[in-house]
N, C-alpha and C positions, 0 to 999 in steps of 0.2 A: 565474480560479483553478479553476473547475470543469473547463474544457477542458484546462488544464494537468495536473490530477490524472488525468483520463481518459486523456490522452496518455501518461502514464507506463505505464499498464497496456495500452494498445493496442499497445505494443511486443510484449508477451507474447501478446496476442490474435492479432496478425499471425503470430507464430511458430506458435501452435497451429492456426490456420486453414490455414496453408500446409502444416504437417506433416500435418494431417488428410487432405490430398489427396496425401500422400506415403506414409504407412503408419501403421496404428493402433498398432503396436509403438513407433514413434518418438514418438507422442503420449504413450504411457504413460511412456516413459523421460524425456521432457521434463517431464511433469507431476510425477513424483516427484522428479526431479533438481532442480527449481526450489524444492522445499519448504524445504530448509535455507537457501538463498539468500534466499528471501522472509522467513523468520523473522528472519534476521540483518539484512536490509535494513529491515524494519519496526521492529525494535528501534533501529537506527541513526537512522531517520527520527524516531522518537519522542524519542530522546535529543537530537536537534537542534531539537525544537519550541521550545526556549527562544529560539532565534534569531528565530523568528516573533513570539513573544509579547513579548520584550524590545524588539525593534525597534518594534513597534506602541506599546508603553508609552512609549518615548523620543519617538516622533513625537507622541503625544497630549500628552505633558508639555512639548513645545516645546523639546527639546534634540536637534537634528538631528545634532550631532557625535557623540553617544553611539551613534547608529544605526550609523555606520561602525565604531565600536569593537566593537559586538556582532558584526558580520560578521567582522571580522579575528580576533576570538577564536574564532569558530566554525570557521575553516578548519583550524587544526592539530588541533582537537578531532575534526573529521570524519575527518582523516587517521589519527589514532590508532584511532578506532573501526573504520575500514575495514581497517586493517592486521590487527587482531585477527580480524575476521570473515573476511578472506581466508585466513588461516592455518587457521581451522576448516573452511573449505569443501574443503580438500584431502584430507579424510578421509571424503568422502561415501560411497564404496562400503563402507567398514568399518562406518559407522553403519547403512546400510540392511541389511546382513547381521545386525547385532546386534538389529535390531528385527523380524527374521523374514522379510524379503523374499527372493524367490528369487534365486539367483546371477545369472540373466540380467537381471532388473530392477535388482538392486544394481549390476551392472557398467555397464549403460547409463545409469542414473540418476547414478551416481558420476562418470562422465565429464562429464555436463552440469553437475553441481554444481561440479566443479573449474574448468571454463571460466567459469561464471557468477561465481564468487568473485573472479576476476581483475578484474572491473569494479566491485567493491563500493566501492573508494575513489573513483573518478571519479563514481559515482552519488551518493554522499553529499556530495561537493563540489558537485555540481549542485544537490542538494536544499537544502543550507544556503544557497546563493546565491539560489535561488528564494525561500526563506523570507524572506531579507533584503529582496528586492524586493517581495514581497507585504506584508511589514510596513510598507513605505513606501507601500502602496496602489498599487503599480505591477506588477500581475501580467502585463501584456501581453508583456514581453520573454521571460519564462520560457515563456509559452504559445507564442510564435513558435519558440523553440528546440526545444521538444518536438514541435511539429507538423512542423518540418523534419526532426527526428530520426526520426520515424515514416516519412517518405518514404524516407530513406536506409536504414532498416532493411528495408523491403519490397524495395528493390533488392538489398541484400546477401543477404537471404533467398533471392531468386530465383537468385542466383549460387551460394550455398553449400549450400542444401538440395537443390536439384535438379541441381546440377552444370552450369550453363550457362556459356557463354563460356570454355570450357577448364578450368573449376574442377572438382574432384572432387565427386561427390554425397555430402554428409556427413550428411544427415538431421537428427536432433535436435542433433547436435554442431554442424552448420553453422548451425542456427537460433540457438543460444545464442552462437556466435562472432560472428554478424552483429549481434545485440543488444548484445553486449559492446563491439564496435567503435563502435557508435552511441553508447553511453553515454559513452565517452571523448570523442568529438567534442562531445557536448552539454555536458560539463563545461568544456571549453576555451572554447566559445562563450559560456556564461553568465558565467564569471569574467572573460573579456575584456570583455564588455559593461559589467559593474560597474566594472572598473578604469578604463575610459576613458569612462564616462558623463559627459554634459555638466556636470552639477552635482555631480560627485563630491566636489569640495572642500567643498561645503556639509555633506556628511555625513562628511567626513574619511575616505573609503575608502582613500586612499593615504598616510595618516599613518603614521609609524613605530609599530610595536607597542610599547605601553607595557610596562615591566617589571611583573612580577606579574600577567600576564594571566589566569592560572588563578584566583588569588584574586579578581580583579575580576569574574570571570564566575560567582561562586558562586551567585547567584540564577538565572542562566541555566542552569547545570548542574542545579540543584535541580529546576526545571521539567522539564528534559530527562530526568532520571533517572526521574521519576514517569511521564512519557509513554512513555518507552522500556520501562519495566516493564509498563505497561498494554498497549501494542501487542505486546510480547513474549508476554504472557499470552494475548492474543486470537489472535495468529498461531500460537503453539504449539498452542493448542486446535484451531484450524481445520486445521492441517497434521497433527495427530495423526489426524484423520479421513482424511486422504490415506493415511497408513500403514494404516489399517483397510481402505481401498479396495484397497490393494495386496494385502492378505491375501485379498481376494475374487477376485483374478485379474486378468490384463491387460485384459480387456474392461471390467470394473468400474472399474479404475483409470483407463482412458482416458476412459470416460463421465463419471466423477466429476470428473476434471481439467477436462474441457470445461465441465461445469455450474458448477464452482467458478470457472473463468475468467470465464464470463458474469456470475456473481454479483459477482465482484470488479470487473469492468469497470464495471458500473452503480454499484457501491459507491464507486468512485473519484470519481464525480460528487458523491456525498454527502460524500466526503472533502474535495473542493474547497469545498463550501458550509460544511463544518465549519471549515476553515481560515479562510475569510472571516468566519465567525461569531466565531472566536477573535480575529481582528484587530479587529473592531468592539467586542466585549466588552472586549478589552484596552485599546483606545484610550479607551473610555468610562471604564474604571477609572482609567487614567492621568490623565484629565481630571477625576476625581472626580465623574463624572456617573452617579449610581446608577440613575436612571430609564432612561437610555440603555443602561446595561449590561443591565438586566432585559429591556428591549424587544428588544435585539439578539439575546439568547439565544432568546427564544420566536419571534421572526420567522424566525431561522435554522432552527428546528425545523419551523415551518409551511411554509416554502419547500421544505424537504427532503422532507417527507411528501407534499406536492403533486406534486413532481417524481417521486419514487419510485413513487407510485401510478400516474402516467401511464405510466411505463416498464413497470410490472407488467402493465397492461392490454395494452400493445403486445406484450409478451413472450407473454402468454397467447394472443393472437390469431394470432401469427406463429411459434408454436413449431415447427411442421412445416417451414416454409421455413428457419428458423434451423438446424435439424438438418442439412438438406441443405447449408447454407452452411459448416458446420463440418467436414463429412467426406463422403468418397465411400464409406466403409465401410458395407456394408448392415447389419451387426449394430449399429453405433453409431447409424445413422439410425433403427433400430427402438426403441432404449431412450432416446434423448435427449429426445424430446418430453415423456415423462412426468416426467423430471427438470426440464425447463424449466418445466413447469406448477407445480412446487413452488417453483422460483426466483422465479416471479412473486409469490408470497406472502411470500417472504423479504425482498424489497427494502425495504418500508416500515419494518419494525422495525430492520433492519440499518443502513439509512441514518440513521434517527432516532437510534439509540443513539450513533453516532460523532459526530454533531453535538452532542449533549448533553455528551459527554465533552470536546469542544473548548471548548464554552461554559463548562464548569466550570473548565478550565485557564486560559481567558482571564480568569476571575473570581478566579484565584489559588488555586483548590482543587486541589492537586497530587496527593495520594496517595489520596484517597477514590475517585476514578474507577477507579484501579488495583484496589483491593480489590473494588469492585463488578463489574468485569470478571472478576476471578478467580471470584467467586461465580457469575456468569451462565454462564461458558463451561466452567469446570472442574467445578463442582458440579452444574450442570444439563445442559449440552450434551454433554460427553464421555460421562458414564454413559448418557444417553438414546441417544446414537449407537450405543454398543456393544450395548445391549439391543435396539434396533430392528433393527440390521443383522444381528446374529448369532442370539441366542435367538429373536427374533420372525421371523427369516428374511426381512426386507424388503430386505436388501442396500443398494445405493446410495440407494434411495428412503428408507430409514430414516436414512441419514447426512444427507441433505438436510432431512428433517423435523426432525431434532435441531438443525440450524443455526437453523431458524425458531424453535424453542423457546428456544434460548439468546439469540437476538437480541431476542425479545419481552421476555424477563426483564430484559435489560440496559436496554432503552429505558424500561421502567416505573420501575426503581429509580434510574436516572440522572436522569430527569425530576423525580422526587420530591426527589432531592438538590439539583438546581439551584433548585428552589422554596425549599427550606430555606435554602440559602446566600444567595439574593438577598433573602430577607426581612430579613436583617441588613444594616444600612447599614454 
């Protein structure tokens, strides 16, 4: 699950790294153009979290046929969410102009947003299918699909970004077109695997959809609404900082986009451990094993803190080579190491807070993590980011420092909430 989550973001990492060797302006357009897509995608992923939790509940309760019903309900739900999101992404340039971006950044970013939005539906179909498999404690197929997708994405990037083999050089638009095509392929592969998996009859994956599927999924949607709102709050907060970086200029936007991508790449490892924690907490809850539920939450946090600390040390040691890896641009190579230094300190609280939010949802606590995220990121992080970046004059360094402050606040209050929830049997 950790590898699968990381693989989702390494698609974007490959795009940014390859664009970094194409042109800094294209990195800036890609970075800001992906922000609306990422917000909508994370909201959609959160709304589909019920697939993961309810599948693990059904497995823990010994009702395998209900697992397939959970998956079948999730497919039309993902389709509806994706359709709404795709429509919204077609107005990216207008949105960027409204929030004060320059016409050049708004136009370049708007084109990236529109192309990215076309892949929102297949991405959510892939995500909900992966959640189903992970709820069955079978994360390997999703991992294989995402790893193969990353190889395909790099090949398509080589063709479309730089214009090899007779293709036109498309820069940022080529990068997002390559990733969008890859996402379509991944969705087809994942759904095909589930449909024809050997023991599909045990889980009733090919049974006819029952009437009243929407009412039957009420608990599934309830968990998803809360998680979607929570991830929407967090992603809106983080991406509002991208808008601030855009106001600082193209170089600041490009450097912030790269630093945020690196943060998010390691964060996806924590997201995988968080999903695994939710599965174990949910399965223990389904089996009425209170002690197992408590242990699964704290072990998930301990494992995440250990892993994030290790990556933080590596990032601190190799921040200069990483800057060279991300870009050929001399100006970017000059500012990136200082931002990577701050990222090294962000990883532990950022990874820990997402695992605690997953543990709480596995324990059935739906809306409180959303409220706590709102407090941490909107009340703490965004005001701090504005004050540090502009009045204090710290620029992108201030933006990254504010992220560390918001993540640390979130980790502290979510951990306290998990302790309170699990003290009640």
